[in-house]
C-alpha positions as CSV (number, residue, x, y, z in Angstrom):
1,M,23.3,46.0,45.5
2,T,26.0,48.6,45.6
3,A,27.8,50.8,48.1
4,V,26.1,54.0,49.1
5,P,26.4,56.8,48.9
6,R,26.7,56.4,45.2
7,R,28.3,59.5,43.7
8,F,28.2,60.4,40.0
9,R,30.7,62.0,37.7
10,E,31.0,65.8,37.8
11,G,28.7,67.3,35.2
12,F,26.3,64.4,35.2
13,L,23.1,65.3,33.4
14,W,20.0,64.9,35.6
15,G,16.6,65.7,34.1
16,A,13.2,64.6,32.8
17,A,11.8,64.1,29.3
18,T,8.6,65.1,27.4
19,S,7.4,65.0,23.9
20,A,5.5,67.8,22.1
21,H,2.3,66.0,21.3
22,Q,2.0,64.4,24.7
23,V,2.2,67.6,26.7
24,E,1.7,70.7,24.5
25,G,-2.0,70.4,23.6
26,G,-4.0,72.2,21.0
27,N,-2.5,70.8,17.9
28,R,-4.7,69.4,15.1
29,L,-2.0,69.3,12.4
30,N,-0.6,65.8,12.8
31,D,-1.6,62.2,12.2
32,W,-2.0,61.4,15.8
33,W,-4.7,64.0,16.3
34,R,-6.6,62.6,13.4
35,F,-6.2,59.1,14.7
36,E,-7.5,60.0,18.1
37,Q,-10.8,61.1,16.6
38,Q,-11.6,57.5,15.5
39,P,-13.8,55.6,18.0
40,G,-12.0,52.8,19.9
41,K,-8.5,53.8,19.0
42,I,-7.6,55.4,22.4
43,H,-8.2,53.8,25.8
44,G,-11.3,55.3,27.4
45,G,-12.1,57.4,24.3
46,D,-9.4,59.9,25.4
47,V,-8.0,62.5,23.0
48,S,-4.9,64.6,23.5
49,G,-6.9,67.8,23.4
50,A,-5.4,70.5,25.7
51,A,-3.0,67.8,27.1
52,C,-0.9,69.5,29.8
53,R,-1.2,73.0,28.2
54,H,2.6,72.9,28.2
55,Y,2.6,75.1,25.0
56,E,1.5,77.9,27.3
57,R,3.0,76.8,30.6
58,F,6.5,75.8,29.5
59,D,8.3,78.5,31.5
60,A,6.5,77.5,34.8
61,D,7.2,73.8,34.1
62,F,10.9,74.5,33.5
63,A,11.0,76.4,36.7
64,L,9.7,73.3,38.6
65,A,12.4,71.2,37.0
66,A,15.2,73.7,37.8
67,A,14.1,74.0,41.4
68,D,14.4,70.2,41.6
69,G,18.0,70.3,40.6
70,H,17.5,69.3,36.9
71,N,20.2,70.5,34.6
72,V,19.0,69.0,31.3
73,H,15.5,68.6,29.7
74,R,14.6,66.4,26.8
75,L,11.9,67.7,24.6
76,S,10.7,67.4,21.0
77,L,10.0,69.9,18.2
78,E,6.6,69.3,16.7
79,W,7.2,69.0,13.0
80,S,3.5,69.7,12.1
81,R,3.5,73.0,14.0
82,L,6.7,74.2,12.4
83,E,5.9,73.1,8.9
84,P,2.1,72.7,8.5
85,E,2.4,72.5,4.8
86,R,5.4,71.4,2.8
87,G,8.0,74.2,2.6
88,R,5.9,76.7,4.6
89,H,7.1,77.4,8.1
90,D,4.8,78.9,10.6
91,G,6.5,82.0,12.0
92,A,4.6,82.0,15.3
93,A,5.6,78.4,15.9
94,V,9.2,79.1,15.0
95,A,9.3,82.0,17.4
96,H,7.5,79.9,20.1
97,Y,10.4,77.3,20.2
98,H,12.9,80.1,20.3
99,D,11.0,81.2,23.5
100,V,11.2,77.7,24.8
101,F,15.0,77.5,24.4
102,A,15.4,80.9,26.0
103,S,13.4,79.7,28.9
104,L,15.5,76.6,29.3
105,R,18.6,78.7,29.2
106,R,17.3,81.1,31.9
107,H,16.5,78.1,34.1
108,G,19.9,76.5,33.6
109,L,18.5,73.5,31.7
110,T,20.5,72.1,28.7
111,P,18.0,71.2,25.9
112,L,18.2,67.7,24.4
113,V,16.0,68.0,21.4
114,T,14.2,65.2,19.6
115,L,13.3,65.8,16.0
116,H,10.8,62.9,15.4
117,H,8.8,61.6,18.4
118,F,6.1,59.5,16.7
119,T,4.1,62.3,15.0
120,N,3.9,63.3,11.4
121,P,2.4,66.3,9.7
122,L,-0.9,65.5,7.9
123,W,0.7,66.3,4.6
124,I,3.3,63.6,5.2
125,A,0.8,61.0,6.4
126,D,-1.4,61.7,3.4
127,R,1.5,60.9,1.1
128,G,2.1,57.5,2.5
129,G,4.0,58.4,5.7
130,W,7.2,56.5,6.4
131,E,6.3,53.8,3.9
132,N,7.0,56.3,1.2
133,R,10.7,56.7,0.6
134,E,10.2,60.4,-0.2
135,T,9.5,61.0,3.5
136,I,13.2,60.5,4.2
137,D,14.0,63.5,2.0
138,R,11.2,65.6,3.5
139,F,12.4,64.8,7.1
140,C,15.9,65.7,6.1
141,E,14.7,69.1,4.9
142,F,13.0,69.6,8.3
143,V,16.2,68.6,10.1
144,R,18.3,71.0,8.0
145,F,15.8,73.8,8.8
146,C,16.0,73.0,12.6
147,A,19.8,72.9,12.5
148,R,20.0,76.3,10.9
149,E,17.2,77.9,12.9
150,Y,18.0,76.5,16.4
151,G,21.6,75.4,16.2
152,G,22.7,78.5,18.2
153,E,20.5,77.3,21.1
154,V,20.9,73.5,20.8
155,D,23.9,71.2,20.8
156,W,22.3,68.0,21.9
157,W,20.2,66.4,19.1
158,C,18.2,63.2,19.1
159,T,17.1,62.4,15.5
160,V,14.4,59.8,16.0
161,N,12.7,58.3,19.1
162,E,12.3,54.5,19.2
163,P,12.1,53.8,15.4
164,E,11.4,50.1,16.2
165,V,8.5,51.0,18.4
166,Y,7.0,53.4,15.8
167,A,7.4,50.8,13.0
168,F,5.9,47.8,14.8
169,R,3.1,49.6,16.7
170,G,1.8,51.4,13.7
171,Y,2.5,48.9,10.9
172,S,2.6,45.4,12.5
173,E,0.4,45.5,15.6
174,G,-1.9,48.2,14.0
175,V,-2.6,50.0,17.3
176,W,-1.0,53.3,16.3
177,P,-1.5,55.3,13.1
178,P,-1.7,54.3,10.3
179,A,-3.1,51.2,12.0
180,K,-1.8,48.6,9.5
181,R,-1.1,44.9,10.2
182,D,1.7,44.2,7.8
183,E,5.1,43.1,9.0
184,G,6.7,43.7,5.7
185,A,5.6,47.3,5.8
186,A,6.9,47.5,9.4
187,L,10.4,46.4,8.2
188,V,10.2,48.9,5.3
189,V,9.3,51.8,7.7
190,L,12.0,50.8,10.2
191,G,14.6,50.8,7.4
192,H,13.5,54.2,6.2
193,L,13.7,55.6,9.8
194,L,17.2,54.2,10.2
195,E,18.3,55.7,6.9
196,A,16.7,59.0,7.9
197,H,18.7,58.9,11.2
198,G,22.0,58.4,9.3
199,R,21.3,61.3,6.9
200,A,20.1,63.5,9.7
201,Y,23.3,62.8,11.6
202,R,25.4,64.2,8.7
203,I,23.1,67.2,8.2
204,L,23.2,68.2,11.9
205,H,27.0,68.1,11.9
206,D,27.1,70.1,8.6
207,E,24.4,72.7,9.4
208,D,24.7,73.3,13.2
209,R,27.7,75.5,13.2
210,A,27.2,77.2,16.6
211,D,28.5,76.0,19.9
212,A,25.5,76.8,22.1
213,D,27.0,75.9,25.5
214,G,30.6,76.9,24.9
215,D,32.2,73.5,25.4
216,G,33.9,73.4,22.0
217,V,31.4,71.0,20.4
218,K,28.8,72.3,18.0
219,A,26.6,69.2,17.7
220,R,26.2,65.9,19.6
221,V,23.9,63.6,17.8
222,G,22.2,60.4,18.8
223,F,19.0,58.5,18.7
224,A,16.7,57.0,21.4
225,K,16.4,53.2,21.4
226,H,13.8,51.4,23.4
227,R,15.5,48.2,24.7
228,P,13.1,45.8,26.5
229,Q,14.7,42.6,27.7
230,L,13.2,39.8,25.5
231,V,13.4,36.4,27.1
232,P,11.5,33.2,26.4
233,A,8.5,32.7,28.6
234,R,9.2,28.9,28.7
235,P,13.0,28.4,28.4
236,W,12.4,24.7,28.0
237,F,10.1,25.2,24.9
238,P,12.2,25.6,21.7
239,L,9.6,27.7,19.9
240,D,9.6,30.3,22.7
241,V,13.4,30.4,22.6
242,L,13.4,30.7,18.9
243,R,10.8,33.5,18.8
244,A,12.6,35.5,21.5
245,R,15.8,35.2,19.6
246,F,14.2,36.4,16.3
247,E,12.5,39.3,18.1
248,N,15.6,40.4,19.9
249,A,17.5,40.3,16.6
250,V,15.2,42.6,14.7
251,F,13.8,44.8,17.5
252,N,17.1,45.4,19.4
253,D,20.3,44.2,17.8
254,A,19.7,45.1,14.2
255,V,18.6,48.6,15.0
256,E,21.5,49.3,17.2
257,E,24.1,47.7,15.0
258,A,22.9,49.6,11.9
259,A,24.0,52.9,13.4
260,V,27.5,51.4,14.0
261,T,28.1,49.4,10.8
262,G,25.9,51.3,8.3
263,A,24.2,48.0,7.3
264,I,20.4,47.7,7.5
265,A,19.6,44.0,8.0
266,L,16.0,43.5,9.0
267,S,14.3,40.1,8.7
268,I,11.3,38.3,10.1
269,P,10.5,34.7,9.1
270,G,8.1,34.6,6.2
271,V,8.5,38.3,5.3
272,K,10.6,39.9,2.6
273,P,13.8,41.2,4.4
274,V,15.1,44.7,4.1
275,R,18.8,44.8,3.5
276,R,21.0,47.6,2.3
277,D,24.1,49.5,3.1
278,V,23.8,53.2,3.9
279,P,27.1,55.1,4.1
280,E,25.7,58.0,6.1
281,L,24.4,55.5,8.7
282,K,27.8,54.1,9.5
283,D,29.2,55.4,12.9
284,S,26.2,57.8,13.2
285,L,26.1,58.0,17.0
286,D,28.0,60.5,19.1
287,W,26.0,59.2,22.1
288,F,23.5,56.4,22.6
289,G,20.1,57.2,23.9
290,L,18.6,54.3,26.0
291,N,14.9,54.0,26.9
292,Y,14.2,51.3,29.4
293,Y,11.0,50.3,31.1
294,T,10.5,46.5,31.3
295,R,11.2,43.0,30.1
296,W,8.9,40.9,27.9
297,L,8.5,37.2,28.3
298,V,8.0,36.0,24.7
299,K,5.5,33.3,24.2
300,M,4.7,31.4,21.0
301,F,1.1,30.5,20.2
302,A,-0.4,33.1,22.6
303,P,-3.0,35.8,22.0
304,D,-0.4,38.2,23.4
305,P,3.1,37.1,22.6
306,H,4.5,39.4,25.3
307,V,3.6,38.6,28.9
308,A,4.7,39.5,32.3
309,K,6.2,37.0,34.7
310,K,3.5,35.5,36.9
311,G,3.4,37.1,40.2
312,A,5.8,39.9,39.2
313,P,5.1,43.5,40.3
314,L,3.3,45.4,37.5
315,N,2.9,49.1,36.7
316,D,-0.5,50.6,36.0
317,L,-0.2,49.5,32.3
318,G,0.5,45.9,33.2
319,W,4.2,46.1,32.4
320,E,6.6,44.1,34.6
321,I,8.6,46.2,37.0
322,W,12.1,44.9,36.7
323,P,14.9,47.3,37.6
324,R,17.7,44.8,37.3
325,G,17.0,44.7,33.5
326,F,18.0,48.3,33.4
327,E,21.6,47.4,34.4
328,E,21.7,44.6,31.9
329,A,20.5,46.9,29.1
330,L,23.1,49.6,30.0
331,L,25.8,47.0,29.9
332,R,24.6,45.7,26.6
333,V,24.6,49.0,24.8
334,A,27.9,50.0,26.5
335,A,29.5,47.5,24.2
336,Y,29.1,50.0,21.3
337,G,31.7,52.2,23.0
338,K,29.6,55.4,23.0
339,P,28.6,57.7,25.9
340,I,25.1,56.7,27.1
341,V,22.3,59.1,27.9
342,V,19.2,57.4,29.5
343,T,16.6,59.3,27.5
344,E,13.6,57.6,29.2
345,N,13.1,55.5,32.3
346,G,10.1,55.5,34.6
347,V,7.0,53.8,36.0
348,A,3.3,54.3,35.3
349,D,2.0,54.7,38.9
350,A,-1.0,57.0,39.4
351,T,-0.7,56.8,43.2
352,D,3.1,57.4,43.3
353,H,3.1,54.4,45.7
354,V,5.7,52.2,44.1
355,R,7.6,54.7,42.0
356,P,9.9,56.1,44.7
357,R,11.4,52.7,45.5
358,V,11.6,51.7,41.8
359,L,13.2,55.0,40.9
360,V,16.0,54.6,43.5
361,E,16.5,50.9,42.8
362,S,16.8,51.7,39.1
363,L,19.4,54.4,39.7
364,L,21.4,52.1,41.9
365,H,21.4,49.6,39.1
366,M,22.6,52.4,36.8
367,G,25.4,53.0,39.3
368,N,26.3,49.3,39.1
369,A,26.5,49.5,35.3
370,I,28.7,52.6,35.6
371,E,31.0,50.7,38.0
372,Q,31.3,47.9,35.5
373,G,32.4,50.3,32.7
374,A,29.2,51.7,31.1
375,N,29.9,55.3,30.2
376,V,26.6,56.7,31.4
377,I,26.7,60.5,31.3
378,G,23.0,61.4,31.9
379,Y,19.6,60.3,33.0
380,C,16.2,61.7,31.9
381,H,13.2,60.4,33.8
382,W,10.0,59.8,31.9
383,S,8.3,62.1,32.5
384,L,8.4,65.5,34.0
385,M,4.6,65.4,34.3
386,D,1.7,63.1,33.6
387,N,0.7,63.3,29.9
388,F,-1.2,61.8,27.0
389,E,0.3,58.3,26.7
390,W,-0.6,57.6,23.1
391,S,-3.1,54.7,22.7
392,D,-3.2,54.3,26.5
393,G,-4.7,57.8,26.8
394,Y,-4.4,59.3,30.2
395,R,-4.3,56.1,32.2
396,G,-0.5,55.8,32.1
397,R,0.7,58.3,34.8
398,F,4.4,58.5,34.6
399,G,4.9,62.1,35.9
400,L,7.2,63.4,38.6
401,Y,4.4,66.0,38.7
402,R,0.8,64.8,38.8
403,V,-1.5,66.6,36.4
404,D,-5.3,67.0,37.1
405,F,-6.8,66.5,33.6
406,A,-10.3,67.1,35.0
407,D,-9.4,70.7,35.7
408,P,-9.2,73.0,32.7
409,E,-6.2,74.8,34.3
410,R,-4.2,71.5,34.4
411,P,-2.7,72.1,37.9
412,R,0.6,70.3,38.7
413,T,1.1,68.5,42.0
414,R,4.6,67.6,43.1
415,T,5.0,63.9,44.0
416,R,7.1,62.2,46.6
417,S,9.1,60.8,43.6
418,A,9.9,64.3,42.5
419,E,11.1,65.2,45.9
420,I,13.4,62.1,46.1
421,F,14.7,62.7,42.6
422,A,15.4,66.3,43.5
423,R,17.5,65.3,46.4
424,I,19.5,62.9,44.2
425,A,20.0,65.5,41.5
426,H,21.0,68.3,43.9
427,A,23.5,66.0,45.6
428,N,24.7,64.3,42.4
429,A,24.6,61.2,44.6
430,I,22.3,58.6,46.0
431,G,22.7,58.8,49.8
432,G,22.0,56.1,52.3
433,D,19.2,58.2,53.8
434,V,17.3,58.0,50.4
435,V,17.9,54.3,50.1
436,A,16.6,53.6,53.5
437,E,13.6,55.9,53.1
438,V,12.3,54.0,50.2
439,G,12.7,50.7,52.0
440,L,15.7,49.2,50.2
441,A,18.3,47.3,52.2
442,L,21.7,49.0,52.6
């Protein structure tokens, strides 16, 4: 695969990722909390509830990460906590996130902060959510507030997480709030999120006027893009080939290219397209955030158009485990000429049986991509700890630290994967001993 030991550039960012609603717990102010109360919406009838109690335990969690050699942590600010009503900011929540950033600083962890990670305040959802063009303006007000309030503590900003996933899961597939099945609405929402990213990019550069880490740069702004590999399930069947091509065009290429060209060009056969030029969107990435998990085999005329390869290894959610696709995704986005931060990559594996090998194999593929010219500057594993995995509830266990959700105290247990990742992060290298230990051939 590659020569080992594989060493990484000085200052490489090693860490893990979380999002507020998935780990904090105790928040009833957003649309996801309301959605969870509806029978049948979440696997097993789960609700986020207390989640990981990270809202209380953040300092201890950051101490775990720091001890494991992490030097960056990706997290999100929960909009509904900070602004529970339009224009009214909750002082306790504002102070809480200042405490979070102070804790990160004490533990030597650079914050990489996401401003929209799938959740919306109820007052936004009740006014039409992201179908309503007004939401772009309201989000931009929130971004401006965050830049002014936290700019002295944050330099790395991620505007939106996986806008394409949010749009299609909530408005086309109907499995996330607001549970619509309208592909036209999905395109409208995706267009609004892309425009919001472009405007947020400009706001963050205008309003974050403090250099938090002293490196001479006040704000580095990107977004996080989920890039599954989309390939025809039956390459010999023209309709599978055609569907895979159309899905890749709208789900991957159009989203990425919009942030480079400023042109939103979203189309699905039989649906009114969304097309417009947004000046603020052009060249609106200082870095590219890549989320990679799997590949989808695209199949026409099937109950589930996305299937795993027959006989392929699967994670606990039924996704194909395909580390080689990680290298391919990195090389594809490297073509945009931006530094790349892997903002999410991981495996749902409750037993932590397959994760160690997949983790090391994935990082070796990342090393291959770097060797071929991909400017990868950081890697954030999903996730630091097991958490509430949206409509999959608590069955998707991605954590480097296992969480016992049956225990009200939510104790953390270090996994073998955490130990292996710590050795890599501390060394800033993948050694031959690690490769051999997980059963990969040298």
